[in-house]
C-alpha positions as CSV (number, residue, x, y, z in Angstrom):
1,M,-71.2,-53.4,214.9
2,K,-68.6,-54.4,217.6
3,E,-68.8,-52.8,221.0
4,R,-65.8,-50.7,222.2
5,M,-64.2,-52.3,225.2
6,K,-62.3,-49.4,226.8
7,S,-61.8,-45.7,226.4
8,K,-58.7,-45.4,228.6
9,C,-55.6,-47.7,228.8
10,S,-55.3,-49.6,232.1
11,G,-51.5,-49.3,231.9
12,C,-50.8,-45.7,231.2
13,D,-54.3,-44.0,231.2
14,G,-53.8,-43.1,227.5
15,R,-56.6,-42.9,225.0
16,V,-57.7,-46.2,223.5
17,R,-59.0,-46.3,219.9
18,W,-60.4,-48.9,217.5
19,K,-57.9,-49.9,214.9
20,T,-57.2,-52.6,212.3
21,V,-53.6,-54.0,212.8
22,T,-51.2,-56.6,211.6
23,Q,-49.4,-58.8,214.1
24,K,-46.2,-60.8,213.3
25,F,-45.1,-63.9,215.1
26,E,-41.9,-66.1,215.0
27,R,-41.3,-69.6,216.2
28,Q,-38.4,-72.0,215.4
29,G,-37.3,-69.7,212.6
30,V,-40.8,-69.6,211.0
31,H,-42.5,-66.3,210.6
32,V,-46.3,-65.9,210.3
33,E,-48.3,-62.7,210.0
34,L,-52.0,-62.0,210.7
35,S,-53.5,-58.9,209.2
36,G,-57.0,-57.4,209.5
37,L,-57.2,-57.8,213.2
38,E,-59.7,-55.4,214.7
39,V,-58.6,-54.3,218.2
40,D,-58.5,-51.4,220.6
41,V,-55.0,-49.8,220.8
42,C,-53.6,-47.3,223.3
43,S,-52.3,-44.2,221.4
44,E,-49.7,-43.6,224.1
45,C,-48.1,-47.0,224.9
46,G,-49.4,-49.2,222.1
47,E,-51.1,-51.7,224.4
48,I,-53.6,-53.9,222.5
49,Y,-57.0,-54.9,223.8
50,F,-58.9,-57.7,222.0
51,Q,-62.6,-58.2,222.1
52,P,-63.7,-61.1,224.4
53,G,-62.4,-64.3,223.0
54,G,-60.3,-62.5,220.4
55,A,-56.9,-63.4,221.9
56,Q,-57.8,-67.1,221.9
57,R,-58.9,-66.9,218.3
58,V,-55.6,-65.3,217.3
59,V,-53.6,-67.9,219.2
60,A,-55.5,-70.7,217.5
61,A,-55.0,-69.1,214.0
62,V,-51.3,-68.5,214.6
63,N,-50.8,-72.1,215.9
64,C,-52.5,-73.4,212.8
65,L,-50.3,-71.4,210.5
66,F,-47.2,-72.6,212.4
67,S,-48.3,-76.2,212.1
68,L,-49.0,-75.8,208.4
69,A,-45.6,-74.2,207.8
70,L,-43.7,-76.9,209.7
71,A,-45.7,-79.7,208.1
72,E,-45.0,-78.3,204.6
73,G,-41.3,-77.6,205.4
74,Q,-41.8,-73.9,204.8
75,H,-39.0,-72.7,207.1
76,K,-38.2,-69.6,205.0
77,G,-40.2,-66.6,204.3
78,T,-43.4,-65.5,205.9
79,L,-46.8,-67.3,206.0
80,S,-49.7,-64.8,206.0
81,A,-53.4,-64.9,206.7
82,R,-56.0,-62.1,206.8
83,F,-58.9,-61.8,209.2
84,S,-62.1,-60.4,207.7
């Protein structure tokens, strides 16, 4: 089981809760989407807190999806991946 990182938001002092989210990204007209991301989210301002190393893994996954889309010439539509 993953350990909770925070109970209060560092930005607004709102309550932070564990949640599974989907994030969308766009680069050079290409859209990618990652779903199934488990993060802590502030219920007031929506600030997202990743587990240690989580943000780096998301960046790596998104960069791989963008590289794949550009290499395959998939400049239309959305490329999606699911974390599990």
